[in-house]
Backbone bond lengths (Angstrom), bond angles and torsions (degrees), N, CA, C in turn:
res aa  C-N    CA-C-N  psi(-1)  N-CA   C-N-CA  omega(-1)  CA-C   N-CA-C  phi
1 M - - - 1.430 - - 1.501 112.66 -
2 V 1.356 117.55 -42.47 1.455 119.72 172.65 1.409 113.06 -57.85
3 T 1.299 118.11 -41.58 1.502 122.44 179.23 1.632 112.88 -62.13
4 A 1.220 115.97 -40.22 1.389 122.49 -178.80 1.455 109.56 -72.93
5 F 1.346 125.14 -34.25 1.407 131.55 -178.06 1.628 103.59 -70.42
6 I 1.385 119.08 -42.90 1.410 120.26 178.64 1.529 115.82 -69.54
7 F 1.268 116.29 -35.35 1.388 117.92 174.87 1.549 110.42 -68.91
8 F 1.327 122.39 -38.13 1.445 127.59 179.27 1.499 104.58 -60.80
9 A 1.412 118.16 -49.16 1.436 120.21 -172.12 1.572 107.26 -64.73
10 H 1.184 118.98 -39.76 1.444 122.02 172.53 1.490 112.44 -59.00
11 F 1.345 118.13 -50.13 1.460 118.16 179.23 1.518 111.48 -57.33
12 M 1.348 116.43 -42.99 1.476 117.57 178.04 1.539 116.99 -63.12
13 F 1.301 106.10 -34.23 1.574 113.91 179.49 1.555 107.04 -67.53
14 V 1.365 121.13 -42.30 1.391 126.48 -179.43 1.528 108.08 -61.64
15 L 1.301 117.18 -46.70 1.545 120.36 175.55 1.450 114.94 -59.47
16 Y 1.412 118.79 -39.91 1.372 122.90 -177.55 1.538 109.45 -68.45
17 I 1.380 118.76 -44.90 1.465 125.57 -176.90 1.577 108.14 -66.37
18 F 1.345 114.56 -44.56 1.441 116.53 178.01 1.473 115.09 -59.64
19 T 1.393 116.32 -47.24 1.508 117.66 178.24 1.485 107.17 -65.05
20 K 1.251 123.03 -43.05 1.534 125.00 -171.22 1.564 104.02 -60.81
21 K 1.498 118.84 -55.46 1.425 118.43 -172.14 1.530 109.15 -71.23
22 W 1.307 120.24 -29.46 1.474 119.35 174.97 1.493 113.32 -61.14
23 Q 1.316 116.65 -44.60 1.436 120.73 179.48 1.544 116.52 -71.19
24 D 1.393 109.93 -37.91 1.509 113.98 -178.65 1.485 111.31 -80.54
25 E 1.396 117.32 -39.29 1.514 115.64 -173.09 1.445 109.19 -119.79
26 S 1.411 119.26 -88.44 1.413 118.97 -176.37 1.574 106.68 -155.80
27 I 1.339 115.89 169.26 1.423 121.87 177.49 1.549 113.32 -64.71
28 S 1.338 112.93 -39.33 1.460 116.63 176.39 1.639 113.72 -61.28
29 T 1.327 115.71 -43.10 1.401 118.25 173.00 1.510 112.36 -60.34
30 A 1.311 119.11 -42.15 1.488 122.09 178.45 1.490 109.77 -61.59
31 L 1.285 121.28 -42.32 1.397 125.41 -175.07 1.644 106.28 -67.65
32 I 1.337 114.80 -41.47 1.494 116.76 -175.66 1.518 106.22 -68.39
33 N 1.412 122.25 -35.98 1.392 122.52 173.00 1.513 112.99 -62.70
34 V 1.290 122.64 -38.50 1.398 122.85 -179.13 1.467 107.46 -71.57
35 A 1.313 120.33 -32.24 1.496 121.18 174.43 1.411 112.54 -68.52
36 L 1.387 124.52 -42.35 1.398 129.85 170.70 1.496 112.32 -52.60
37 I 1.332 119.82 -51.06 1.372 126.72 -171.08 1.633 106.45 -66.34
38 T 1.341 115.42 -39.43 1.489 121.16 -178.85 1.487 107.90 -72.91
39 I 1.246 123.29 -40.63 1.519 123.81 177.07 1.491 113.51 -64.50
40 L 1.419 111.46 -39.05 1.559 112.48 -176.05 1.528 105.97 -78.75
41 F 1.251 119.98 -29.11 1.523 120.41 168.45 1.387 119.27 -56.22
42 T 1.350 113.56 -53.45 1.436 119.57 -178.69 1.562 116.89 -69.33
43 V 1.270 112.82 -42.22 1.512 116.93 173.63 1.421 110.09 -68.18
44 G 1.347 125.81 -43.27 1.419 127.71 -177.09 1.505 111.71 -67.03
45 W 1.453 114.74 -32.03 1.432 114.72 175.79 1.485 118.49 -69.10
46 S 1.406 116.63 -35.02 1.395 122.06 172.37 1.490 113.81 -66.92
47 I 1.259 115.25 -40.19 1.540 121.19 179.42 1.561 108.12 -64.26
48 S 1.354 116.09 -48.89 1.425 119.77 -179.37 1.496 117.24 -67.12
49 T 1.332 113.67 -28.17 1.355 118.30 173.81 1.509 114.35 -71.68
50 S 1.360 114.06 -37.57 1.500 116.47 172.85 1.587 114.41 -65.78
51 V 1.288 114.69 -27.19 1.487 118.41 179.99 1.595 104.71 -78.72
52 V 1.258 118.37 -46.91 1.483 121.78 -174.75 1.580 109.67 -64.60
53 K 1.372 118.41 -36.26 1.476 117.93 178.41 1.462 115.80 -63.45
54 I 1.454 117.68 -21.93 1.413 119.74 174.59 1.439 108.86 -67.43
55 F 1.327 125.97 -33.74 1.360 124.95 -166.36 1.633 110.61 -106.76
56 F 1.315 114.75 -24.69 1.497 118.88 179.88 1.427 113.46 -122.09
57 D 1.388 118.76 155.14 1.455 117.74 169.03 1.527 105.65 -87.57
58 S 1.336 117.26 -179.18 1.465 121.69 179.62 1.446 118.30 -59.58
59 K 1.418 117.72 -28.66 1.471 117.76 177.30 1.578 111.48 -70.06
60 G 1.249 119.54 -25.77 1.499 120.37 177.52 1.450 109.81 74.80
61 L 1.367 117.08 -130.81 1.418 129.53 -174.18 1.595 110.61 -107.39
62 G 1.274 119.50 -2.43 1.335 120.67 -178.57 1.606 114.29 157.28
63 I 1.239 121.21 -175.84 1.470 116.49 -172.91 1.543 109.48 -76.42
64 Q 1.300 121.14 -28.36 1.437 122.21 176.80 1.540 119.18 -89.58
65 F 1.346 113.79 -13.63 1.417 123.51 175.98 1.462 116.08 -127.83
66 N 1.289 116.03 61.28 1.513 127.92 -177.42 1.541 106.36 -77.90
67 A 1.331 113.44 175.79 1.542 121.21 -170.60 1.601 109.18 -61.66
68 D 1.332 121.58 -29.64 1.419 122.35 173.26 1.547 114.44 -66.37
69 A 1.338 114.74 -38.36 1.460 121.70 178.64 1.470 110.66 -70.61
70 I 1.338 116.12 -38.02 1.469 119.83 178.27 1.578 109.28 -65.54
71 S 1.294 116.73 -46.36 1.493 118.91 178.20 1.446 110.76 -67.64
72 L 1.327 126.77 -32.33 1.469 121.89 176.39 1.514 108.49 -72.38
73 T 1.360 120.42 -36.98 1.336 120.79 177.36 1.566 113.48 -64.98
74 L 1.243 116.76 -39.32 1.548 121.72 173.97 1.509 110.82 -62.24
75 L 1.436 113.21 -40.62 1.424 115.92 178.09 1.530 112.51 -64.61
76 S 1.343 115.54 -47.27 1.501 120.68 178.56 1.459 117.43 -53.79
77 I 1.383 112.72 -38.16 1.386 121.99 179.71 1.634 108.18 -63.62
78 A 1.308 111.37 -53.90 1.510 118.40 177.52 1.487 110.07 -56.36
79 E 1.336 119.08 -52.88 1.399 121.65 177.17 1.434 115.31 -52.73
80 F 1.338 121.14 -43.97 1.461 123.41 176.22 1.446 115.05 -50.48
81 F 1.391 119.07 -46.25 1.434 121.83 -174.70 1.568 104.24 -79.51
82 F 1.328 125.60 -31.13 1.409 119.71 178.70 1.488 112.10 -70.79
83 Y 1.336 118.11 -46.25 1.490 121.17 -179.74 1.486 114.38 -65.33
84 R 1.362 113.38 -25.39 1.450 120.11 179.89 1.528 108.96 -66.98
85 I 1.298 114.55 -41.08 1.503 120.14 177.82 1.464 109.32 -78.68
86 Y 1.323 123.06 -42.16 1.481 124.94 179.19 1.517 114.25 -63.53
87 Y 1.311 122.24 -41.10 1.323 119.43 -174.53 1.580 111.53 -109.38
88 R 1.270 113.25 28.22 1.464 121.97 169.72 1.481 113.81 -59.53
89 E 1.290 116.12 132.86 1.441 121.30 176.87 1.467 111.20 -78.57
90 E 1.347 119.68 130.49 1.486 120.74 177.39 1.484 106.54 -83.97
91 K 1.271 112.23 132.09 1.463 121.69 176.12 1.530 110.29 -88.90
92 T 1.449 116.16 132.77 1.365 111.77 177.48 1.529 106.51 -124.06
93 T 1.364 109.68 158.83 1.462 118.09 -177.21 1.635 106.07 -94.34
94 E 1.332 105.65 177.90 1.532 104.93 -177.03 1.501 117.73 -65.07
95 A 1.302 113.78 -24.14 1.490 122.51 174.15 1.528 115.73 -73.01
96 G 1.327 114.41 -13.18 1.446 119.46 176.41 1.507 111.48 96.17
97 T 1.303 123.94 0.30 1.335 126.05 178.27 1.561 112.50 -87.44
98 E 1.317 119.91 150.01 1.368 123.64 178.64 1.489 115.16 -75.14
99 K 1.271 115.30 145.44 1.567 119.15 175.16 1.560 108.83 -88.11
């Protein structure tokens, strides 16, 4: 169940970013952002799985929070902070300079 929720959250995030970038910039920018998110998700999941396997066996902490769910949770936390910085809105003043 945890794994399904994390996949659903990623799917909703991809849809949100795709729609936002398509409206603000162009379809090619939206597709590039989707590719970036997909690549970071797949590579990050394999790296976080390698790290989690050092500390936990495949059973993890229970039937709902196995090693895959732990690695996806670790990945989601890391992605949250990365995407928060990457997709930060730049604030502009009246003169048009960035703050």
